[in-house]
N, CA, C and O atoms as a GROMACS GRO file, in nm:
protein
  220
    1UNK      N    1  -1.083   0.205  -0.173
    1UNK     CA    2  -0.984   0.185  -0.258
    1UNK      C    3  -0.902   0.285  -0.291
    1UNK      O    4  -0.946   0.396  -0.321
    2UNK      N    5  -0.757   0.252  -0.290
    2UNK     CA    6  -0.668   0.392  -0.288
    2UNK      C    7  -0.633   0.437  -0.442
    2UNK      O    8  -0.599   0.554  -0.461
    3UNK      N    9  -0.638   0.353  -0.542
    3UNK     CA   10  -0.638   0.362  -0.653
    3UNK      C   11  -0.742   0.410  -0.757
    3UNK      O   12  -0.863   0.387  -0.755
    4UNK      N   13  -0.670   0.483  -0.850
    4UNK     CA   14  -0.818   0.567  -0.956
    4UNK      C   15  -0.808   0.458  -1.085
    4UNK      O   16  -0.718   0.468  -1.168
    5UNK      N   17  -0.893   0.370  -1.092
    5UNK     CA   18  -0.921   0.301  -1.227
    5UNK      C   19  -0.904   0.357  -1.338
    5UNK      O   20  -0.834   0.306  -1.426
    6UNK      N   21  -0.976   0.489  -1.354
    6UNK     CA   22  -0.951   0.545  -1.468
    6UNK      C   23  -0.794   0.577  -1.534
    6UNK      O   24  -0.759   0.588  -1.652
    7UNK      N   25  -0.716   0.586  -1.407
    7UNK     CA   26  -0.578   0.614  -1.467
    7UNK      C   27  -0.502   0.511  -1.494
    7UNK      O   28  -0.416   0.502  -1.581
    8UNK      N   29  -0.540   0.425  -1.408
    8UNK     CA   30  -0.475   0.286  -1.466
    8UNK      C   31  -0.504   0.263  -1.599
    8UNK      O   32  -0.417   0.233  -1.681
    9UNK      N   33  -0.641   0.276  -1.629
    9UNK     CA   34  -0.667   0.232  -1.752
    9UNK      C   35  -0.613   0.338  -1.865
    9UNK      O   36  -0.584   0.301  -1.979
   10UNK      N   37  -0.605   0.464  -1.824
   10UNK     CA   38  -0.532   0.570  -1.912
   10UNK      C   39  -0.398   0.513  -1.951
   10UNK      O   40  -0.368   0.488  -2.068
   11UNK      N   41  -0.300   0.487  -1.822
   11UNK     CA   42  -0.165   0.438  -1.837
   11UNK      C   43  -0.169   0.315  -1.922
   11UNK      O   44  -0.084   0.324  -2.011
   12UNK      N   45  -0.243   0.194  -1.928
   12UNK     CA   46  -0.224   0.092  -1.991
   12UNK      C   47  -0.254   0.123  -2.130
   12UNK      O   48  -0.175   0.094  -2.220
   13UNK      N   49  -0.370   0.183  -2.150
   13UNK     CA   50  -0.406   0.228  -2.312
   13UNK      C   51  -0.271   0.308  -2.361
   13UNK      O   52  -0.241   0.284  -2.478
   14UNK      N   53  -0.208   0.374  -2.309
   14UNK     CA   54  -0.067   0.432  -2.341
   14UNK      C   55   0.004   0.375  -2.413
   14UNK      O   56   0.049   0.410  -2.522
   15UNK      N   57   0.024   0.242  -2.330
   15UNK     CA   58   0.111   0.167  -2.323
   15UNK      C   59   0.076   0.043  -2.426
   15UNK      O   60   0.157  -0.047  -2.450
   16UNK      N   61  -0.069   0.053  -2.490
   16UNK     CA   62  -0.075  -0.055  -2.573
   16UNK      C   63  -0.139  -0.183  -2.486
   16UNK      O   64  -0.155  -0.296  -2.533
   17UNK      N   65  -0.168  -0.146  -2.365
   17UNK     CA   66  -0.182  -0.293  -2.276
   17UNK      C   67  -0.352  -0.286  -2.254
   17UNK      O   68  -0.420  -0.191  -2.293
   18UNK      N   69  -0.397  -0.391  -2.194
   18UNK     CA   70  -0.546  -0.413  -2.120
   18UNK      C   71  -0.517  -0.440  -1.966
   18UNK      O   72  -0.409  -0.447  -1.907
   19UNK      N   73  -0.621  -0.450  -1.928
   19UNK     CA   74  -0.576  -0.447  -1.750
   19UNK      C   75  -0.709  -0.559  -1.717
   19UNK      O   76  -0.825  -0.535  -1.753
   20UNK      N   77  -0.675  -0.658  -1.658
   20UNK     CA   78  -0.743  -0.740  -1.610
   20UNK      C   79  -0.820  -0.694  -1.482
   20UNK      O   80  -0.769  -0.633  -1.388
   21UNK      N   81  -0.980  -0.741  -1.495
   21UNK     CA   82  -1.046  -0.671  -1.394
   21UNK      C   83  -0.981  -0.727  -1.254
   21UNK      O   84  -1.009  -0.644  -1.167
   22UNK      N   85  -0.909  -0.831  -1.200
   22UNK     CA   86  -0.896  -0.852  -1.082
   22UNK      C   87  -0.743  -0.777  -1.058
   22UNK      O   88  -0.685  -0.793  -0.950
   23UNK      N   89  -0.686  -0.697  -1.164
   23UNK     CA   90  -0.563  -0.657  -1.151
   23UNK      C   91  -0.579  -0.527  -1.018
   23UNK      O   92  -0.495  -0.504  -0.931
   24UNK      N   93  -0.688  -0.468  -1.034
   24UNK     CA   94  -0.714  -0.339  -0.962
   24UNK      C   95  -0.720  -0.376  -0.793
   24UNK      O   96  -0.661  -0.321  -0.699
   25UNK      N   97  -0.788  -0.460  -0.794
   25UNK     CA   98  -0.755  -0.535  -0.632
   25UNK      C   99  -0.616  -0.564  -0.586
   25UNK      O  100  -0.581  -0.515  -0.478
   26UNK      N  101  -0.530  -0.639  -0.656
   26UNK     CA  102  -0.400  -0.666  -0.656
   26UNK      C  103  -0.320  -0.517  -0.642
   26UNK      O  104  -0.247  -0.500  -0.544
   27UNK      N  105  -0.330  -0.442  -0.713
   27UNK     CA  106  -0.267  -0.332  -0.702
   27UNK      C  107  -0.314  -0.226  -0.596
   27UNK      O  108  -0.239  -0.136  -0.560
   28UNK      N  109  -0.438  -0.240  -0.550
   28UNK     CA  110  -0.429  -0.174  -0.465
   28UNK      C  111  -0.416  -0.213  -0.309
   28UNK      O  112  -0.426  -0.139  -0.211
   29UNK      N  113  -0.391  -0.356  -0.316
   29UNK     CA  114  -0.321  -0.403  -0.190
   29UNK      C  115  -0.167  -0.406  -0.176
   29UNK      O  116  -0.099  -0.425  -0.075
   30UNK      N  117  -0.131  -0.382  -0.300
   30UNK     CA  118   0.035  -0.356  -0.310
   30UNK      C  119   0.044  -0.225  -0.266
   30UNK      O  120   0.146  -0.195  -0.203
   31UNK      N  121  -0.062  -0.120  -0.292
   31UNK     CA  122   0.002   0.050  -0.229
   31UNK      C  123  -0.068   0.002  -0.091
   31UNK      O  124  -0.005   0.038   0.008
   32UNK      N  125  -0.164  -0.059  -0.069
   32UNK     CA  126  -0.186  -0.044   0.075
   32UNK      C  127  -0.068  -0.116   0.174
   32UNK      O  128  -0.051  -0.078   0.290
   33UNK      N  129  -0.009  -0.197   0.127
   33UNK     CA  130   0.117  -0.258   0.208
   33UNK      C  131   0.222  -0.130   0.187
   33UNK      O  132   0.282  -0.093   0.288
   34UNK      N  133   0.248  -0.064   0.073
   34UNK     CA  134   0.356   0.023   0.082
   34UNK      C  135   0.349   0.139   0.167
   34UNK      O  136   0.443   0.184   0.232
   35UNK      N  137   0.211   0.193   0.161
   35UNK     CA  138   0.173   0.272   0.269
   35UNK      C  139   0.182   0.238   0.427
   35UNK      O  140   0.218   0.326   0.506
   36UNK      N  141   0.152   0.119   0.466
   36UNK     CA  142   0.150   0.060   0.568
   36UNK      C  143   0.280   0.044   0.625
   36UNK      O  144   0.302   0.083   0.739
   37UNK      N  145   0.384  -0.020   0.540
   37UNK     CA  146   0.562  -0.002   0.564
   37UNK      C  147   0.593   0.143   0.561
   37UNK      O  148   0.669   0.171   0.654
   38UNK      N  149   0.564   0.238   0.495
   38UNK     CA  150   0.600   0.361   0.510
   38UNK      C  151   0.568   0.432   0.664
   38UNK      O  152   0.640   0.507   0.730
   39UNK      N  153   0.413   0.373   0.697
   39UNK     CA  154   0.385   0.438   0.815
   39UNK      C  155   0.458   0.384   0.941
   39UNK      O  156   0.472   0.451   1.043
   40UNK      N  157   0.497   0.270   0.927
   40UNK     CA  158   0.566   0.208   1.035
   40UNK      C  159   0.705   0.246   1.038
   40UNK      O  160   0.766   0.217   1.141
   41UNK      N  161   0.774   0.312   0.936
   41UNK     CA  162   0.899   0.366   0.935
   41UNK      C  163   0.899   0.501   1.010
   41UNK      O  164   0.978   0.537   1.097
   42UNK      N  165   0.763   0.586   0.944
   42UNK     CA  166   0.748   0.703   1.001
   42UNK      C  167   0.729   0.690   1.171
   42UNK      O  168   0.761   0.781   1.247
   43UNK      N  169   0.686   0.597   1.203
   43UNK     CA  170   0.655   0.589   1.345
   43UNK      C  171   0.767   0.554   1.434
   43UNK      O  172   0.806   0.606   1.538
   44UNK      N  173   0.812   0.448   1.365
   44UNK     CA  174   0.986   0.412   1.386
   44UNK      C  175   1.085   0.517   1.446
   44UNK      O  176   1.156   0.499   1.544
   45UNK      N  177   1.075   0.663   1.347
   45UNK     CA  178   1.168   0.788   1.381
   45UNK      C  179   1.092   0.867   1.437
   45UNK      O  180   1.117   0.987   1.440
   46UNK      N  181   0.996   0.820   1.486
   46UNK     CA  182   0.927   0.925   1.607
   46UNK      C  183   0.878   1.051   1.521
   46UNK      O  184   0.885   1.166   1.564
   47UNK      N  185   0.819   1.012   1.373
   47UNK     CA  186   0.741   1.130   1.291
   47UNK      C  187   0.601   1.090   1.276
   47UNK      O  188   0.552   0.987   1.322
   48UNK      N  189   0.541   1.179   1.208
   48UNK     CA  190   0.378   1.156   1.195
   48UNK      C  191   0.375   1.196   1.043
   48UNK      O  192   0.264   1.195   0.991
   49UNK      N  193   0.480   1.230   0.965
   49UNK     CA  194   0.480   1.304   0.823
   49UNK      C  195   0.512   1.185   0.760
   49UNK      O  196   0.588   1.125   0.836
   50UNK      N  197   0.489   1.108   0.641
   50UNK     CA  198   0.496   1.008   0.560
   50UNK      C  199   0.618   1.097   0.462
   50UNK      O  200   0.598   1.214   0.432
   51UNK      N  201   0.726   1.035   0.425
   51UNK     CA  202   0.815   1.111   0.343
   51UNK      C  203   0.855   1.026   0.227
   51UNK      O  204   0.831   0.908   0.249
   52UNK      N  205   0.900   1.045   0.131
   52UNK     CA  206   0.913   0.975   0.037
   52UNK      C  207   1.011   0.863   0.066
   52UNK      O  208   1.002   0.752   0.014
   53UNK      N  209   1.102   0.898   0.149
   53UNK     CA  210   1.241   0.809   0.160
   53UNK      C  211   1.162   0.696   0.266
   53UNK      O  212   1.235   0.601   0.295
   54UNK      N  213   1.042   0.695   0.320
   54UNK     CA  214   1.012   0.590   0.418
   54UNK      C  215   0.954   0.491   0.279
   54UNK      O  216   0.949   0.373   0.312
   55UNK      N  217   0.927   0.505   0.191
   55UNK     CA  218   0.906   0.429   0.097
   55UNK      C  219   1.013   0.310   0.054
   55UNK      O  220   0.989   0.236  -0.041
   0.00000   0.00000   0.00000
């Protein structure tokens, strides 16, 4: 798991929201997809360092 559930819960609580139990897995998949896409761009540019603009 790439995300920290307690941090998501903390954010939600600050914004007067609740978090469904299946939200964490969905969010984790989205984050993983973002990182994979950034890694692909990084490789295409012949780099090994992920940079903000790869997102």
